[in-house]
TORKETI-758347 format. One record per residue (C-alpha): residue in one letter; z, y, x. Coordinates in steps of 0.2 Angstrom, whole numbers, plus 2048, in hexadecimal, padded with zeros to 3 digits. Each point is the difference from the previous one (the first is absolute). Layout:
// TORKETI-758347
aZYX ...
***
This chain:
// TORKETI-758347
mC25304183 n7F680F807 n7FD7F7810 l807810808 a80D80280C a80580F809 v807803812 i809811803 l803806812 a810807802 a8067FB812 g7FC81180A k80E80A807 g7FA8117FA t806809811 r7F88107FB m80A8017F0 k80F80380C s80C7F87F5 q80D7F2800 r7F87FA7F0 a7F27F47FE k7F080A7FC v7FB7F67F1 l8118047F9 h7FD814800 e7FD8057EE i7F28097F7 a8048057EE g80F7F57FE l7FA7F0807 p7FE7FA812 l7F07FF809 l7FE7EE7FF a8038007ED y7EF8067FC p7F67F3809 v80C7F37F8 q7FE8077EE a7EC802804 a8007EC804 k8097FC7F1 t7F680B7F5 l7EF7F6807 g80A7EF7FA c8027F9812 d8077EF7FE k80A80380F v80680F80A c8057FE813 v80880F809 v7FF7FE814 v80F808807 g808803811 h808810805 q8108017F5 g7F97F27F5 e8107FC7F9 a8038117F9 i7EF7FF7F8 q8047EE7F9 q8108087F8 a7F680F7FA f7F57F47F6 r80D7F37FB g7FE7F87EF q7ED802801 d7F37F27FE i7FB803813 d7FF7F580F f803807812 a7F87FA811 w807806811 q7F680780D r80D7FF80E e7F580880D q7F380F7FD l7F17F8806 g7F48097F4 t7F97FE7ED g7F87EF804 h80F7F9806 a80A8087F1 l7F47F77F3 l8017EF80A c8138027FF a7FD7FE7EC a7F67F0802 e8107F57FC s80580A7F0 l7EE7FE7F9 a7FE7EC805 g7F57F87F4 f7F98107F9 r7EE8007FC g7F78107FA d7FF812803 l80C80980C l8048137FD l806807811 l80B8117FD c80A80C80B g8128047FC d7FD812805 v7F18037F5 p8088057EF l7F280A7F7 l7F37F27FD s7FD8007ED s7FD7EF7F6 t7EF8057FC s7FB801812 l8077F0804 e7F77F77F0 s7F0808808 l8037F8810 l8047EF7F9 a7F18007F4 v7F480480F h8077F380A r7FE7F37F2 r7EF8067FB e7F97FF812 k8097EF803 a806809810 a80B7F880E v807812803 t7FF80F7F7 v808810806 l8068107F7 t7F8810808 a8018127FF r7F580E806 l80980E80A e7FA810808 d80C7FD80E p8027EE802 g80D80280E s8097F0806 y7F97F57F2 g7F57F1803 r7ED8037FD i7F67F67F6 i7F07F9808 r7F47FB7F4 q7ED7F8801 g7F88057EF e80E7FE7F2 l8097F2808 v80E80380E r7FE7FA811 r80F805809 i81080C7FF v803809810 e811806802 a800812806 k8087FD812 d7F37F3803 a7F180A7F9 k7F0808809 a7FB8127FD a7F27FB7F3 e80D7F57F7 l80D80D7FF a7F380B7F7 v8007F47F1 c8098087F2 e8047F07F5 i8117F9805 n8097F17FE t8108027F4 g8087F0806 t7FE7F97EE y7F67F07FF v7FC7F07F5 f7FD7F180A d7FA7ED7FC a8137F8803 d7F87F1808 f7F480A80B v80D80D807 f80D7F3803 s7F47F580A v7FA80F80C l810809803 p8077F480C a7F080380B l801812802 s801809810 c80C80F806 n7F480580D n8008127FA a807812803 q8117FB7F8 g8017EF805 e8027FB7EE y7F87F37F3 y7F580A7F5 l7FE7FC7EF t7EF80A801 d7FA7F280C v7FF7F47F2 v7F180A7F9 e7F77FC810 a8057ED7FE a7F98007EF v7EF808805 k7FF7F380F a8047F27F4 g7F28067F4 r80B8057F2 k7FE8117F6 v80B80E803 c80080E7F3 a8088117FE c80680A7F1 c801813804 l80D80A7F6 d7FB80F7F5 d810808805 a805800813 n8118067FD e8047EF7F8 a7FF7F9813 l80C80C807 g80C7F580B i813806804 n803802813 d80A80F800 r80A80C7F4 v7F280B7FF q7F57F47F9 l80F7FA7F5 a8018117F9 a7ED8007FD a8007EF7F7 t80F8077F5 s7F780F7FB l7F07F57FB m80B7F47F6 r80980E7F7 q7F08077FB r7FB7F07F8 i80F7FF7F7 n8008127F9 q7EE7FF7FC q8037F17F5 l80F8087F8 m7F780F7FB l7F27F47F9 n80E7F77F7 g8038107F6 v80F80880C s800812805 l803804812 l802813803 d7FC7FD813 p7FB7EE805 e801804812 t813803800 t8047F37F3 y8077EF808 v7FE7F07F5 d8037EF808 v7F57F27FB g8067F67F1 v80780F7F7 e7FB8017ED i7FE8117F7 g7FC8037EE s7F380B7F9 d8028127FD s80E80180D l80080E80C l805800811 y80481080A p7FD802813 g80D7F980D v8037F07F5 i8057F1808 i8007EF7F5 r8047EF809 g8027EE7FD k7FF7F77F0 t80180E7F5 r7F98027EE i7FE8127F8 g7FB8017EE q7F580C7F7 h8018127FD c80D80280E v80181080C i8067FD811 e803811809 s800805812 g80A7F880C v8057F17F7 q8027EF807 i8017F17F6 d8037EF806 q8007EF7F9 s8038077EE q7F97FE7EE i7FE80F7F6 a7FA8007EE d7F580D7F6 y8038117FE v80D803810 q80080F809 v8067FF813 k804811806 k7FD807811 g80A7F980E s8087F27F7 v8027EE808 v7FF7F07F5 e8047F0808 a8007EE7F9 s8038087EE i7FA7FD7EE i7FD8107F7 g7FC7FE7EC p7F580A7F7 g8018147FE c80D80280E k80080F80A i806800812 g80580D80C p7FC80C808 m8087FA810 a8087F07F8 h8037F0809 l8007EF7F6 r8047F380B t7FF7ED7FF g8067F87EF t7FD8107F6 e7FA7FC7EE l7FE80E7F4 l7FA7F97EE g7F780E7FA d8008137FC n80E80380D k80180F80C i8067FF811 g800812807 n801809810 f80B7F980D v8047F17F7 e8037F0808 t8017ED7F8 k8027F1807 k8037EF7F6 a8018097F0 r7F87FC7EF l7FF80E7F4 d7FB7FC7EE q7F480C7F6 h803813800 s80E80180C q7FF80D80C a807808811 s7F8811801 h807804812 l80B7FD810 t8067EF7F9 y8037EF808 i7FE7F17F5 g8047F080A d8047ED7F9 a7FF8067EF e7FC7FA7EF v7FD80F7F4 g7FC7FF7EE k7F580B7F6 n8018137FD v80D80380E n800811808 f806802811 g806811805 c7FC808810 g80A7F980E t8057EF7FA i8047F280B t8027EE7FD c80C7FB80F n7FA7EF801 y8057FB813 d8137FE804 g7FC7FD814 v7FF7ED7FE n7F77FC7EF k7F58077F2 h8068037F0 k7F78037EE t80180E7F5 i7FC7FC7ED i7FB8107F4 e7FC7FB7EF d7F68097F3 d8018137FC v80D80480D f7FF813806 i806803812 g806811805 s7FC807810 d8097FA811 t8067F07F9 q8047F280C f8017EE7FA i80A7F680A a7F87ED7FE p8047F47F8 v8018097F0 k7F98007EE i7FC80F7F5 g7FF7FB7EE r7F38077F5 n8008117F9 s80E80780B l800810808 i806802812 g806812804 a7F980980F g8097FF811 s8087EF7FA t8037F180D i8007F17F4 t8097F1807 n8047F67F0 d7F57F97F2 v7FD80C7F2 p7FF7F97EE p7F18067F5 d8008127F6 a80E80680C l80280F80A a8047FD813 l80680D80C s80A800811 r804811806 t80D80880B p80880F7F5 q7FA811806 k80C80B809 t7FD812800 i80B80C80A d7FE8137FB g7FD80C80F w8007F380E r7F0807807 l808811802 k80D7F980B h7F57F580A p7F180B805 l7F27F9809 k801804813 k7F1809807 k7F47F980D e802809810 
***
């Protein structure tokens, strides 16, 4: 046990987002805002994590269903002090240090929070506040010190001119002695400009009680960026992507233009891989070593082995790509595609729920859906697996070493035996045995001199 618990405040309406969605569910680099403080608390080893919800609380609970999180409700928005008090029941019986985080502050690093906790424990403080220094403190609460110790935190709306000149601000992140903070919260006053119960008033309560109040100042003030509107959301997203891209490059991945490369949190990319500008990689995606991902490629929730090239403009969704494959340009691998290795899926080829064994290829203008394809199969241009009859989906099975001529349609369900050849322009409705030639064409009819008797009419 670490004798550490966390409360994360996520009950606000976020009206400045101008959104029907709860503010803390808006995403940065593939995760909702609230996921970042939750993960930070877990990384610190918190014994319990409690999220205080209010506005759209049910949606927030649903989004984090299955995670080891408690939820407490703040039915009325009466301020941050009241919000923490709403978590008291969830933390009944807890004795130790209480970390207070904000659900709309996603950039705090584990290193900064570890430093905050270290100061709190070393100084045996009742309250330790995480601060930052800003050239323009704006609407942030100001830290009022006496020497090294904190004496008060003054909200900007309640501050006097001299206090507004202070550049050290309250980030809204604290560590409290849990027994102390829950003992003083019920006595807080709402006699202030906003008529709310301020959590910052706990600082004055600690000073009056003769308890120590300390501060830990961030090295990088950007970590304290809170999200109140979409401008700030975009700024935080940019900072998060800088972190992600920097770490990728330090790990041996080349980014031709990091500012236009968009990689989500949690994506894994092997060393000596190269990302061109305009690449978007999302979700739980893993890309191996020595891969090349060209401009305009989007990859979602996919597993890509080593030495794969995804050419420009291609889309890969929930697919598995084996080593040595070449995809695109302008290919679309839809959910359920699996390429076992050394496959070629060329320009304007679409696959869906298709498994292709090694060395099979479709170079252009082909649709392969609901199909199981063996090794060394060649799809001619314009081939279609006709998998949908208007009611049900049906499967096409193509065994090893089949050569498929251009403009072929397979009317599923159908099975094509190994080493067979399908003539160009065929519509295949029945199974084809191994080593066979199958073709289906209407006999060509030629009428000599027909055009001389039926000239084109000139446009008037």
